[in-house]
Steps between C-alpha positions, in 0.01 A plus 500: 500500500358650814846539649622685192194725492544568873860608432368759255570314177253529213473428130808354338699519825241286677490257209882468510482444877253217445703349214812493720318296762290290260686469166239265350206732567256522212250776431221267606665420833583866556140607449370215715739600780399863470133412530571291808695790650213738426261280697732480802325664797836587659594738219321826570739757352330648195833574326613139526166376367511749212856394413408131497186568298696704243757220465226241446327712237826569320595132478149360447528513123871426467580250225596155615876463529596212265810431711300463822484150638164329480337459835199270541385724785431771240228281348351388830184664622223428739147487373246709681282290732192590298670374182588174672136451599374574149759268351390224739135553405582489129688172545200352682259616226719365221535168683123477545447576129753235405323247724162590349641466147651163585171379650307620198741317266475178706117509497484543123 
């Protein structure tokens, strides 16, 4: 993507360039790649960044291609650290409540 944008490609030409190199690219992967490229500190050319941003926006709401192969990586995500901590706390609370309920039932 960055190479194509650096060569002056944009819009449909850049998308075709990407599809030639990655035939199984989905809209989701394209947008994810664009966002990673936008956060790259080595890319400082405003025109390249604008081109990548425009491509990501254009393909953000593309319909899912029914012929595209399913990729488990598309469904994978990392939870934010704060979400992991909250989830851990909730599990501890539920476990404590279950233990208290079990103790209450045994004492009755």
